[in-house]
MIPADREN-975171 format. One line per 2 residues: number of its first residue (from 1); their letters; for each residue x negated, y negated, z negated of N, C-alpha, C, O. Coordinates in Angstrom, 1 decimal, padded with zeros to 4 digits. Last residue first. Layout:
residues N
NUM = A = X,Y,Z,X,Y,Z,X,Y,Z,X,Y,Z  ... $
This chain:
residues 86
86 = DD = -111.2,-042.0,-005.0,-111.2,-042.8,-006.5,-109.8,-043.3,-006.5,-109.4,-044.0,-007.4  -111.8,-040.1,-002.8,-110.8,-039.8,-004.1,-110.9,-040.6,-005.3,-110.8,-040.1,-006.5 $
84 = LA = -113.2,-041.3,-000.8,-111.9,-041.7,-000.8,-111.1,-041.2,-001.8,-109.9,-041.6,-001.9  -115.6,-039.9,-000.5,-115.6,-041.5,-001.2,-114.5,-042.1,-001.3,-114.5,-043.2,-001.8 $
82 = SE = -114.9,-037.2,-002.3,-114.8,-037.5,-001.0,-115.0,-038.9,-001.6,-114.6,-039.2,-002.7  -117.1,-034.4,-003.6,-115.9,-035.7,-003.7,-116.3,-036.3,-002.6,-117.4,-036.2,-002.0 $
80 = IH = -117.9,-031.3,-004.3,-118.1,-032.4,-003.4,-117.0,-033.1,-003.3,-115.9,-032.6,-003.0  -119.5,-030.1,-007.5,-118.2,-030.4,-006.5,-118.3,-031.2,-005.6,-119.0,-032.1,-006.0 $
78 = AP = -120.8,-029.7,-009.9,-121.2,-029.3,-008.3,-120.1,-029.2,-007.8,-119.7,-028.0,-007.6  -122.4,-031.2,-012.3,-121.5,-031.8,-011.6,-121.6,-030.8,-010.4,-122.7,-031.0,-009.8 $
76 = KN = -123.7,-028.4,-014.4,-124.0,-029.8,-013.6,-122.6,-030.0,-012.8,-121.8,-029.0,-012.5  -124.0,-026.2,-015.8,-123.0,-027.3,-016.4,-123.1,-028.6,-015.9,-122.7,-029.7,-016.4 $
74 = HE = -125.3,-024.4,-014.7,-126.1,-025.3,-015.6,-125.2,-026.1,-016.3,-125.6,-026.7,-017.3  -123.9,-023.3,-012.7,-124.0,-022.5,-013.6,-124.7,-022.9,-014.9,-124.7,-022.2,-015.9 $
72 = KL = -123.6,-025.2,-011.0,-122.6,-025.2,-011.7,-122.9,-023.9,-012.8,-122.1,-023.6,-013.6  -126.1,-025.4,-009.7,-125.8,-026.5,-010.6,-124.6,-026.2,-011.5,-124.5,-026.8,-012.6 $
70 = EE = -126.1,-022.9,-008.6,-127.1,-023.2,-009.4,-126.7,-024.5,-010.4,-127.0,-024.6,-011.6  -124.3,-023.2,-006.6,-124.0,-022.4,-007.3,-125.0,-022.3,-008.9,-124.7,-021.7,-010.0 $
68 = FV = -125.8,-025.3,-005.3,-124.8,-025.6,-005.9,-123.9,-024.9,-006.8,-123.1,-025.3,-007.6  -128.0,-023.9,-004.2,-128.1,-024.9,-005.2,-126.6,-025.8,-005.5,-126.6,-026.9,-005.9 $
66 = DK = -126.6,-021.7,-003.0,-127.7,-021.6,-003.9,-127.8,-022.7,-004.8,-127.7,-022.6,-006.1  -125.6,-023.0,-000.6,-124.6,-022.3,-001.5,-125.3,-022.1,-002.8,-124.6,-022.3,-003.8 $
64 = KT = -127.7,-024.6,000.4,-126.4,-025.0,000.0,-126.0,-024.6,-001.0,-125.9,-025.2,-002.1  -129.3,-022.2,001.4,-129.9,-023.2,000.3,-128.5,-023.9,-000.3,-128.3,-023.6,-001.5 $
62 = QE = -127.5,-021.4,003.4,-127.4,-020.2,002.2,-128.3,-021.3,001.1,-128.1,-021.2,-000.1  -127.0,-023.2,005.3,-126.0,-022.8,004.4,-126.3,-022.0,003.3,-125.6,-021.8,002.3 $
60 = FD = -130.1,-023.3,005.8,-129.3,-024.2,005.5,-128.3,-024.1,004.5,-128.3,-024.6,003.4  -130.4,-020.6,007.2,-130.9,-021.2,006.0,-130.7,-022.2,005.3,-131.0,-022.3,004.1 $
58 = MT = -128.8,-021.0,009.3,-128.1,-020.1,008.2,-129.1,-020.3,007.0,-128.7,-020.2,005.8  -129.9,-023.2,010.5,-128.6,-023.3,010.2,-128.2,-022.5,009.0,-127.5,-022.9,008.0 $
56 = LL = -132.2,-022.0,011.0,-132.4,-023.2,010.1,-131.1,-023.5,009.9,-131.0,-024.1,008.8  -131.7,-019.9,012.7,-132.5,-019.7,011.7,-132.3,-020.9,010.6,-132.2,-020.7,009.4 $
54 = KT = -130.6,-021.7,015.0,-129.8,-020.4,014.2,-130.4,-019.8,013.0,-129.7,-019.3,012.1  -133.0,-022.6,015.6,-131.9,-023.7,015.3,-131.0,-022.7,014.3,-130.9,-022.9,013.1 $
52 = LN = -134.5,-020.6,016.8,-135.2,-021.7,015.5,-133.4,-022.5,015.1,-133.1,-022.6,013.9  -133.0,-020.1,018.9,-133.2,-019.1,017.6,-133.7,-019.9,016.4,-133.3,-019.7,015.2 $
50 = KS = -133.3,-022.4,020.5,-132.2,-022.2,020.1,-132.2,-021.0,019.2,-131.1,-020.9,018.7  -136.1,-022.2,020.9,-135.8,-023.0,020.4,-134.3,-023.0,019.9,-134.1,-023.5,018.8 $
48 = KA = -136.1,-020.1,022.5,-136.8,-019.8,021.3,-136.4,-020.9,020.4,-136.3,-020.7,019.2  -134.8,-020.9,024.7,-134.1,-019.6,024.0,-134.8,-019.6,022.4,-134.2,-019.2,021.4 $
46 = QR = -136.2,-022.9,025.8,-134.9,-023.3,025.6,-134.2,-021.9,024.0,-133.6,-022.1,023.0  -138.7,-021.2,026.8,-138.9,-022.4,025.6,-137.4,-022.5,024.9,-137.3,-022.3,023.7 $
44 = DK = -137.5,-019.7,028.5,-138.1,-019.0,027.4,-137.9,-019.8,026.4,-137.3,-019.6,025.4  -136.7,-021.9,030.4,-135.6,-021.0,029.8,-136.3,-020.2,028.7,-135.6,-020.0,027.7 $
42 = LD = -139.3,-022.7,031.0,-138.6,-023.5,030.1,-137.1,-022.7,029.7,-136.6,-023.0,028.6  -141.7,-020.4,030.3,-141.0,-021.2,031.4,-139.8,-021.7,030.5,-139.4,-021.1,029.5 $
40 = TW = -143.5,-019.0,028.5,-144.0,-019.0,029.9,-143.0,-020.0,030.6,-143.5,-020.3,031.7  -144.6,-020.1,025.3,-143.5,-019.8,026.2,-143.9,-019.8,027.5,-144.9,-020.5,027.7 $
38 = EV = -144.9,-019.5,021.6,-145.3,-019.4,023.1,-144.2,-019.3,024.1,-143.1,-018.7,023.9  -144.5,-022.2,019.1,-143.9,-021.0,019.9,-145.0,-021.2,021.0,-145.7,-022.1,021.3 $
36 = EE = -144.7,-023.0,016.0,-145.4,-023.2,017.1,-145.1,-021.9,017.6,-145.2,-020.8,017.1  -142.1,-024.9,013.7,-143.1,-023.6,014.3,-143.5,-023.6,015.5,-142.8,-024.3,016.3 $
34 = EY = -140.8,-026.1,010.9,-142.1,-026.1,011.9,-142.5,-025.2,012.8,-143.6,-024.7,012.5  -137.9,-026.8,009.6,-138.7,-025.8,010.2,-139.8,-026.7,011.1,-139.6,-027.8,011.7 $
32 = SV = -136.3,-028.1,006.5,-137.1,-028.5,007.7,-137.7,-027.1,008.0,-138.1,-026.3,007.1  -133.4,-029.0,004.6,-134.3,-028.1,005.0,-135.0,-028.4,006.3,-134.3,-029.0,007.2 $
30 = NI = -132.5,-030.8,002.0,-132.9,-031.2,003.2,-133.7,-029.6,003.4,-134.5,-029.2,002.6  -129.6,-032.3,000.2,-130.4,-030.8,000.5,-130.9,-031.3,002.1,-130.3,-031.8,003.0 $
28 = VL = -129.3,-034.5,-002.4,-129.3,-034.3,-000.8,-130.0,-032.8,-000.7,-130.9,-032.4,-001.5  -126.3,-035.9,-003.8,-127.6,-034.8,-003.8,-127.7,-034.6,-002.4,-126.8,-034.5,-001.5 $
26 = NE = -125.5,-038.8,-006.2,-125.7,-037.9,-004.7,-126.8,-036.9,-005.2,-127.7,-036.8,-006.1  -123.5,-040.5,-008.1,-124.4,-039.6,-008.1,-124.3,-038.7,-006.7,-123.3,-038.0,-006.4 $
24 = YK = -121.2,-042.3,-008.6,-122.6,-042.7,-008.5,-123.7,-041.8,-008.6,-124.8,-042.2,-009.0  -119.3,-039.5,-009.6,-119.4,-040.8,-009.3,-120.7,-041.4,-009.4,-121.3,-041.1,-010.4 $
22 = AV = -120.7,-036.7,-007.9,-120.1,-037.3,-009.2,-119.9,-038.7,-008.8,-120.3,-039.1,-007.7  -121.9,-035.8,-005.8,-121.4,-034.7,-006.6,-120.4,-035.3,-007.8,-119.6,-034.6,-008.5 $
20 = NY = -121.7,-036.1,-002.2,-121.6,-037.1,-003.7,-121.1,-035.9,-004.5,-120.1,-035.1,-004.2  -124.7,-035.5,-000.3,-123.2,-034.9,-001.3,-122.9,-035.7,-002.1,-123.8,-036.2,-002.8 $
18 = KR = -126.5,-035.4,002.7,-126.1,-036.0,001.4,-124.7,-035.9,000.9,-123.7,-036.1,001.6  -128.3,-033.5,004.4,-127.3,-034.0,004.0,-127.1,-034.4,003.0,-127.7,-033.8,002.1 $
16 = SI = -130.7,-032.6,007.0,-130.2,-033.2,005.9,-129.0,-033.7,005.9,-128.6,-034.2,007.0  -132.4,-030.4,008.9,-130.9,-030.6,008.5,-131.0,-031.3,007.3,-131.4,-030.6,006.4 $
14 = SK = -134.7,-030.1,011.5,-134.5,-030.4,010.2,-133.3,-030.7,010.0,-132.8,-031.2,011.0  -137.7,-028.9,013.5,-136.0,-029.4,013.4,-135.7,-029.4,011.8,-136.3,-028.8,011.0 $
12 = VI = -140.2,-028.9,015.9,-139.8,-029.3,014.5,-138.3,-029.6,014.7,-137.8,-030.2,015.6  -142.3,-026.9,017.9,-141.0,-027.4,017.3,-140.5,-027.8,016.1,-140.5,-027.0,015.2 $
10 = KS = -144.8,-027.0,019.9,-144.7,-027.2,018.3,-143.1,-027.7,018.2,-142.8,-028.9,018.4  -145.7,-024.9,022.1,-145.2,-026.0,022.0,-144.9,-025.8,020.3,-145.0,-024.7,019.6 $
8 = VR = -147.9,-023.4,024.7,-147.7,-023.4,023.3,-146.8,-024.9,022.9,-147.2,-025.9,023.4  -147.8,-021.3,027.5,-147.7,-022.6,026.8,-147.5,-022.4,025.7,-146.9,-021.4,025.4 $
6 = KE = -149.0,-018.9,029.8,-148.5,-019.2,028.5,-148.8,-020.6,028.0,-149.9,-021.0,028.0  -148.8,-018.4,033.2,-149.7,-018.9,032.0,-148.9,-019.2,030.9,-147.8,-019.7,031.2 $
4 = EG = -148.8,-015.2,034.6,-147.9,-016.2,034.3,-148.7,-017.0,033.0,-149.1,-016.4,032.0  -149.6,-012.7,034.8,-150.5,-014.1,035.5,-149.7,-015.0,035.3,-150.0,-016.0,035.9 $
2 = PM = -147.0,-010.7,034.6,-148.5,-011.0,034.4,-149.2,-011.8,035.5,-149.2,-011.6,036.7  -144.1,-012.2,033.1,-144.5,-011.5,034.0,-146.5,-011.5,034.0,-147.2,-012.4,033.5 $
């Protein structure tokens, strides 16, 4: 609305996961976002934060897929093992 004061916040979010790819080998995938957003009220800020979470989640899933595919193509261990698989 006209006359409403816009505020600016920095939103920082990240996803980090550790995968066991072989015995005694781990792979850590980390995707982080840092965005500066303008907002007028808390509802607006929450909506923008939620959108950033969606983008981060989609980016993380695509990054994970790409990394595992790349490792597979180069004959590196590229499967997820459970610690209980021993």
